[in-house]
DRENZAMAR-446684 format. One record per residue: residue in three letters; x, y, z of N, C-alpha, C in turn. Coordinates in nm, 4 decimals. Layout:
N
 type   n_east  n_north     n_up  ca_east ca_north    ca_up   c_east  c_north     c_up
  ala        X        Y        Z        X        Y        Z        X        Y        Z
...
//
This chain:
45
 type   n_east  n_north     n_up  ca_east ca_north    ca_up   c_east  c_north     c_up
  unk   1.8718  -0.1401   1.4748   1.8250  -0.0953   1.5555   1.7196  -0.0517   1.5461
  unk   1.7068   0.0110   1.7380   1.6141   0.0702   1.7647   1.5901   0.1756   1.8451
  unk   1.5121   0.2657   1.9377   1.5320   0.3563   1.9929   1.3831   0.3140   2.1393
  unk   1.4936   0.3181   2.2237   1.4077   0.3114   2.3498   1.4205   0.3643   2.5067
  unk   1.3381   0.4620   2.4940   1.3790   0.5389   2.5832   1.5430   0.6610   2.5658
  unk   1.5419   0.7352   2.4329   1.6275   0.7628   2.4118   1.7364   0.6986   2.3708
  unk   1.7893   0.5220   2.4185   1.9222   0.4876   2.4069   1.8738   0.3859   2.2907
  unk   1.9836   0.3917   2.2047   1.9837   0.2955   2.0518   2.0568   0.1417   2.1247
  unk   1.9369   0.0751   2.0581   1.9835  -0.0657   2.0586   2.0138  -0.1595   1.9415
  unk   2.1297  -0.2490   1.9617   2.1129  -0.3131   1.7960   2.0378  -0.4677   1.8892
  unk   1.9542  -0.4671   1.7725   1.8239  -0.5470   1.7478   1.8704  -0.6996   1.6374
  unk   2.0071  -0.6557   1.5829   2.0448  -0.7672   1.5036   1.9780  -0.9346   1.5142
  unk   2.0321  -0.9619   1.6090   1.9945  -1.0758   1.6880   1.8717  -1.1659   1.7015
  unk   1.7300  -1.0272   1.6252   1.6070  -1.0190   1.7226   1.5839  -1.0648   1.5283
  unk   1.6342  -1.0391   1.4158   1.5470  -0.9951   1.2884   1.6203  -1.1377   1.2229
  unk   1.5643  -1.1865   1.0753   1.5781  -1.2238   0.9600   1.5590  -1.1545   0.8682
  unk   1.5507  -1.2287   0.7545   1.6085  -1.1986   0.5957   1.5820  -1.2919   0.5467
  unk   1.5113  -1.3596   0.4221   1.5325  -1.4397   0.3177   1.6530  -1.4589   0.2789
  unk   1.7480  -1.5747   0.2313   1.8771  -1.5289   0.1919   1.8866  -1.5140   0.0310
  unk   2.0174  -1.4063   0.0483   1.9994  -1.3534  -0.0728   1.9464  -1.2199  -0.0660
  unk   1.9037  -1.1318   0.0491   1.8534  -1.0000   0.0857   1.9620  -0.9447   0.0660
  unk   1.9538  -0.8512   0.0029   2.0501  -0.7638   0.0344   2.0701  -0.6282   0.0448
  unk   1.9480  -0.5142   0.0308   1.9229  -0.4013   0.0875   1.7713  -0.3618   0.0543
  unk   1.6859  -0.3100   0.1741   1.5894  -0.2733   0.1547   1.4983  -0.1921   0.2676
  unk   1.3945  -0.1645   0.3089   1.3218  -0.1839   0.3921   1.2658  -0.2915   0.4540
  unk   1.2723  -0.2886   0.6445   1.1739  -0.3829   0.7057   1.0260  -0.3283   0.7428
  unk   0.9820  -0.3769   0.7985   0.8718  -0.2818   0.8073   0.7683  -0.4524   0.9322
  unk   0.7024  -0.4263   0.8833   0.5900  -0.5158   1.0297   0.4794  -0.5063   0.9369
  unk   0.4668  -0.7022   0.9396   0.3426  -0.7235   0.9165   0.2383  -0.8549   0.9311
  unk   0.1501  -0.8048   0.9469   0.0709  -0.9248   1.0099   0.0610  -1.0859   1.0012
  unk   0.0317  -1.1803   1.0668   0.0519  -1.2999   1.0454   0.0203  -1.3272   0.8615
  unk  -0.1242  -1.2868   0.8959  -0.2069  -1.2688   0.7902  -0.2029  -1.2416   0.6421
  unk  -0.1342  -1.1096   0.6614  -0.0638  -1.0048   0.5753   0.0507  -1.1345   0.4706
  unk   0.1535  -1.2210   0.5817   0.2545  -1.2754   0.5889   0.2237  -1.4008   0.4617
  unk   0.1142  -1.4396   0.5533   0.0320  -1.5689   0.4773   0.0250  -1.5724   0.3505
  unk  -0.0388  -1.4341   0.3421  -0.0958  -1.4313   0.1577   0.0132  -1.3932   0.0964
  unk   0.1591  -1.3220   0.0945   0.2428  -1.2398   0.0385   0.2603  -1.3965   0.0030
  unk   0.3000  -1.4487   0.1159   0.4202  -1.5853   0.1128   0.2896  -1.6872   0.0389
  unk   0.2407  -1.7090  -0.0229   0.1309  -1.7970  -0.1093   0.1356  -1.7123  -0.2694
  unk   0.1308  -1.5951  -0.2593   0.1170  -1.5777  -0.3500   0.2816  -1.5308  -0.4351
  unk   0.3570  -1.5235  -0.3605   0.4688  -1.5191  -0.4208   0.6072  -1.6644  -0.4115
  unk   0.5172  -1.7793  -0.3384   0.5478  -1.8948  -0.3624   0.6891  -1.9174  -0.2813
  unk   0.7156  -1.8268  -0.1668   0.8404  -1.8489  -0.1186   0.8258  -1.8914  -0.0008
  unk   0.9055  -1.9720   0.0850   0.8890  -2.0803   0.1355   1.0385  -2.0460   0.2638
  unk   1.0415  -2.0216   0.3658   1.1227  -2.0094   0.4944   1.2567  -2.0970   0.4807
//
């Protein structure tokens, strides 16, 4: 969900999570940060 101009909007179709993700907090990161995390954790989409 996101709020814009006081109205809540369902954005479920705009986001994705790794297979097996069950709960947690979603937050934005830069492409540079993502590349570093991906390299360190050896995860692939």
